[in-house]
N, C-alpha and C positions, 0 to 999 in steps of 0.2 A: 450393439457395434461389430463390424467386422474388423479385421487386421488392416484393409485397405482404408477404412475410416480412421482407425488409430493413427496410421502412417499420415493421413492428411491432416489430423490434428496436431501432429508434431510440426508439420510445415507450417500450418497455418497461425497457430496461437503460442509456440515456444518463445519467438522473441516478444511479444506482447506481455506474456506471463513474466520472462525474466525481467523485462523493464520496469513492470509493476512492483516486483519483490525488490529490484535493486534501488527504485527511488525510494521504498519504505525503510529498508535496512541499511543502505550505502556499504555493502560488502560484496564484491563481485561472487567470491567464492560461495558465501553463504546463498546468495541468490541463485546462483547454480545449482546448488545442492538442493534447494526447495523446488526448482524446476524438475530437476531428475526426480526426487522423491515424489512429486505429484504425478509425473508419468510413469512411474512404477506402480504406483497405485492404481492409475487408470488401466495399466497393462494387466495387473491383477485381477480387476473388476471389469474388463471391457465387455465380457458377456452380459453383465448386469446394468451397463450404463447404454442409455439412448444416445445415439451418434448426435443428435441436435442438441443434447444437454450436456455435451462434452466440454464445450469451453466454461461452462459454468462450474461443472466438477473441477476442471483444472484449476482455476481461479479460486474456488472454494478451498480446494486442498491446500493449495499454495498458501493461500490466507491463513488457515489455521496452522500450518507449519510454522510460518513466520511469528504468528501471535504465541504460540506454543513456547517458541525459541525465547523470544522476547521477555515472556512472563518468567520462565526459568532463568534466563541470565540476569533479568532486573533484580531478582532476589540475591544472586550472587555479588553483583557489582553495583552496589550502591554508592553513590557519590556523596562525600561529606559536603555539608554547606560551606564549609571553609574553602573548599576548594573550587567552588563555583565562581568566585571572584576572578579566579585566573582565566575563565573561558569568556568572560565579559567584555565586549569591545564599546569603547566610548567614542570611537572616531565615526566620521560622517561617511557614509557611503554614497556613492554616485550610481552604482549598478544596481538596478531594481530587482533584476533576476535574483542576485545574490541575498538581496533583503527579503525577498518573497521566499527563498529556499529556506533562508534562516529562520523565519516566521513558521513556515510549514514543520521544520523540525521540532518547534517547541509545542506543537499540537499532541494532544493524546493520540495514542496508536489508532484507535478506533476512528475517531475523527480524520485523522491524516489518511488511513486507508480508503475511507468511503470519499473523501475529497479527492484523492489522485485518481480512483477508478472513474470518478465523475468527470473532473475536468481536465485529466491528462489522458485518460485513456477512452472516454467518450461512452462509458456505459449508462444506461437507462437506469432510473431508481429501482425498476423491478429486477433488474439484472443485478445489480449491487447488492439489494435485499437476498438474493438467492445465494451469491458468492459469500457473504459475510453472515448469513444466519439471522438477520435483522429483519424486521417487518419494515415495510416501505415507510412508514411514518417515522420510523427511528432513523432511518437513513437520511430523509429529508431534515430532521432535526439536527443530525450530527453534522450535515453539511451546512447548514444554516450557523449554528454555532462555530464551526470552522472558519466560515466566511467573516462571521462578526469579529472573532478573535484576529483575522489576518487584517481586517479593515481596521480595527484598533490599534494593532501593533504596528502596521505601517504608517497609519496616520493620513494626513493630507498629503498629496503628491507635492506641495511647495515646501513641506517639512524635509522631505527626501532628497537632500542635494549633496 
């Protein structure tokens, strides 16, 4: 990869990488930090990275930074079961997007990440497998399970009103 290729990667992929990370962690500052860390790692290794694989390299790096952060902070900030009742809403919603986003937030991190890469960012199963270090079969299973969960969580459209 040349320096020109690196600069092209910044122009082409930084917004998509930021959106992907922000959709998963819901923190603008952290998403920006993970994007910056990903580009820093690419800069350090730019001679060893093929320009055609730079996009996968960036998303894979960002994904792993995010997962490491989530795992580290999950241990630190466990929510007690007693506090969960404060976050449950028993009201009916009419905004399907809000319901869908709420359901996506309840997915396990791996399922949420692969679902967002596939359905929001439009990556192929093969690209998602490269980014997440999973096999294509695992990616398909995670996406299937996530969609089944969403279908069961949201239910029939006539129940959402």
